[in-house]
C-alpha positions in Angstrom: 3.7 19.1 -28.6 3.6 15.3 -28.9 -0.4 14.5 -30.0 0.3 11.2 -27.9 0.8 12.8 -25.0 -1.9 15.6 -25.4 -4.4 12.8 -26.6 -3.7 11.0 -23.2 -4.3 13.9 -20.9 -7.7 14.3 -22.6 -8.0 10.8 -21.9 -6.9 11.1 -18.0 -8.9 14.4 -18.1 -12.3 13.2 -19.4 -11.8 10.2 -16.4 -11.3 11.7 -14.0 -13.5 14.2 -14.4 -16.3 11.0 -14.7 -15.1 9.6 -11.1 -14.5 13.0 -9.6 -18.6 13.8 -10.5 -19.5 9.8 -9.3 -17.7 10.2 -5.6 -19.4 13.7 -5.4 -22.8 12.7 -6.0 -22.4 9.2 -3.6 -20.7 11.5 -0.5 -24.4 14.0 -1.3 -21.9 17.3 -2.9 -22.2 19.3 -6.3 -21.7 16.7 -8.9 -22.0 19.3 -12.0 -18.7 21.1 -10.1 -16.7 18.3 -9.3 -16.6 17.7 -12.8 -15.7 20.8 -13.4 -12.7 20.9 -10.6 -11.9 17.1 -12.3 -11.6 18.4 -16.0 -9.5 21.3 -15.3 -7.2 19.3 -12.8 -7.1 15.7 -13.8 -6.1 13.8 -11.0 -5.7 15.8 -9.0 -9.8 16.7 -8.1 -10.5 13.3 -8.1 -8.3 13.1 -5.0 -10.1 15.8 -4.2 -13.6 15.4 -4.4 -12.1 11.4 -2.2 -11.0 13.4 0.6 -14.9 15.0 0.9 -16.4 13.8 4.1 -19.7 12.9 3.5 -22.9 14.7 4.7 -25.6 11.3 4.7 -22.8 10.9 7.3 -22.0 13.9 8.6 -26.4 14.1 9.0 -26.7 10.2 10.4 -23.9 10.9 13.8 -24.7 14.4 14.8 -28.4 12.6 15.3 -27.3 9.1 17.0 -25.1 11.8 19.6 -28.5 13.7 20.3 -30.5 10.9 20.7 -27.6 10.2 23.4 -28.1 14.0 24.7 -25.5 15.7 23.4 -26.7 19.6 23.5 -24.2 21.3 21.0 -22.9 24.2 22.7 -23.3 27.0 20.2 -26.2 27.4 17.8 -25.3 27.4 14.4 -26.9 27.1 10.9 -28.8 30.4 10.7 -30.9 29.3 14.5 -31.8 31.5 16.0 -31.0 30.3 20.6 -33.9 29.8 22.4 -32.8 31.9 25.8 -35.4 34.2 27.0 -34.1 38.1 27.6 
């Protein structure tokens, strides 16, 4: 195998790992897992990290919806329903 090609692949995977970790941390995800994904999969790991939904935005949108009177149809998150049986 050509040494230049191997070096180029290692550098691209290293850069992708660092960027994946940064993107995941900004989206409130586990950055160490995404660092590993970037190391193993290279640019594909970076593309996957960019495609993650932002947890801060999800919480903020739910807060806004509840302030407008939204009531979820089902209970999630391990909470028990407030019904008396």
